[in-house]
C-alpha positions as CSV (number, residue, x, y, z in Angstrom):
1,X,18.5,-60.1,21.1
2,X,15.0,-60.0,22.4
3,X,12.2,-58.8,20.2
4,X,10.8,-57.1,23.3
5,X,13.9,-54.9,23.9
6,X,12.3,-51.7,22.6
7,X,9.2,-51.7,24.7
8,X,7.3,-48.3,24.8
9,X,4.3,-46.9,26.6
10,X,1.9,-48.4,24.1
11,X,3.4,-51.9,24.5
12,X,3.0,-51.7,28.3
13,X,-0.5,-50.4,28.0
14,X,-1.5,-53.4,25.8
15,X,-0.2,-55.7,28.5
16,X,-1.9,-53.9,31.3
17,X,-5.1,-53.8,29.3
18,X,-4.9,-57.6,29.0
19,X,-4.4,-57.9,32.7
20,X,-7.3,-55.5,33.6
21,X,-9.8,-58.4,33.4
22,X,-10.1,-60.4,36.7
23,X,-10.4,-63.7,34.8
24,X,-7.3,-63.1,32.9
25,X,-5.4,-62.3,36.1
26,X,-6.7,-65.5,37.6
27,X,-5.6,-67.5,34.5
28,X,-2.1,-66.0,34.5
29,X,-1.8,-66.4,38.2
30,X,-2.7,-70.0,38.0
31,X,-0.2,-70.5,35.2
32,X,2.6,-68.7,37.1
33,X,2.1,-70.6,40.3
34,X,1.4,-74.1,38.9
35,X,-1.0,-76.3,37.0
36,X,-2.9,-79.1,38.6
37,X,-1.2,-82.5,38.8
38,X,-1.3,-84.3,35.5
39,X,-1.8,-81.1,33.4
40,X,1.8,-80.1,33.1
41,X,4.2,-81.4,30.6
42,X,7.5,-83.1,31.5
43,X,10.2,-81.0,33.2
44,X,11.9,-80.3,29.9
45,X,8.8,-78.4,28.8
46,X,8.4,-76.6,32.2
47,X,5.2,-74.8,33.0
48,X,3.2,-75.9,29.9
49,X,-0.5,-76.4,30.7
50,X,-3.4,-77.6,28.7
51,X,-5.7,-74.7,27.9
52,X,-8.8,-76.8,28.8
53,X,-7.7,-77.3,32.3
54,X,-7.2,-73.6,33.0
55,X,-10.9,-72.8,33.1
56,X,-11.9,-75.4,35.7
57,X,-12.0,-73.0,38.6
58,X,-13.3,-69.9,36.8
59,X,-16.9,-70.7,36.1
60,X,-16.8,-69.3,32.6
61,X,-17.8,-70.8,29.2
62,X,-15.2,-72.5,27.1
63,X,-15.6,-69.8,24.5
64,X,-15.0,-67.1,27.1
65,X,-11.9,-68.9,28.3
66,X,-10.6,-69.2,24.7
67,X,-11.1,-65.4,24.3
68,X,-9.1,-64.7,27.5
69,X,-6.3,-67.0,26.5
70,X,-6.1,-65.3,23.1
71,X,-5.9,-61.9,24.7
72,X,-3.1,-63.0,27.0
73,X,-1.3,-64.5,24.0
74,X,-1.9,-61.3,21.9
75,X,-0.3,-59.2,24.7
76,X,2.7,-61.6,24.8
77,X,2.1,-62.7,28.3
78,X,1.7,-66.4,27.3
79,X,2.8,-68.5,24.4
80,X,0.8,-71.3,22.8
81,X,1.4,-74.5,20.9
82,X,-1.0,-77.1,19.5
83,X,-0.3,-80.7,20.5
84,X,-2.8,-82.8,18.6
85,X,-6.3,-81.9,19.8
86,X,-4.8,-80.0,22.8
87,X,-3.5,-76.5,23.0
88,X,-0.6,-76.1,25.4
89,X,0.2,-72.7,26.9
90,X,2.9,-71.4,29.1
91,X,3.9,-68.1,30.7
92,X,6.4,-65.9,28.7
93,X,9.0,-65.5,31.4
94,X,10.8,-62.8,29.3
95,X,7.7,-60.6,29.5
96,X,7.3,-61.1,33.2
97,X,10.9,-59.9,33.6
98,X,10.3,-56.9,31.5
99,X,7.2,-56.1,33.6
100,X,9.2,-56.5,36.8
101,X,11.8,-54.0,35.3
102,X,9.0,-51.6,34.3
103,X,8.4,-50.7,37.9
104,X,11.9,-49.5,38.6
105,X,12.3,-45.7,38.8
106,X,14.7,-45.7,35.9
107,X,12.3,-47.4,33.5
108,X,9.3,-45.3,34.6
109,X,11.1,-42.1,33.9
110,X,11.9,-43.1,30.3
111,X,8.2,-43.1,29.5
112,X,7.7,-39.5,30.5
């Protein structure tokens, strides 16, 4: 059973708060679509990307990138794992499915 099964309005608000920053949206979008060649792990670890590579096109300081990554992780949108000196991260597909389901009429009416 998923730990996200009992999502409520506050849980969704935390996710949308994390996504309200344009840089976080760009980071998540980049992770969802793909990582640059050479930054993804082998197919058995599908969609893992090195955190350092995610900030290349954002023109933000590494400390700011780190903050955004931590906020996405805190909201449950991404997961992280240390690999030596590198930090790998990947999209939490379960949360994306929950968000997709949020926008159905049935789910919206349960929040009222």
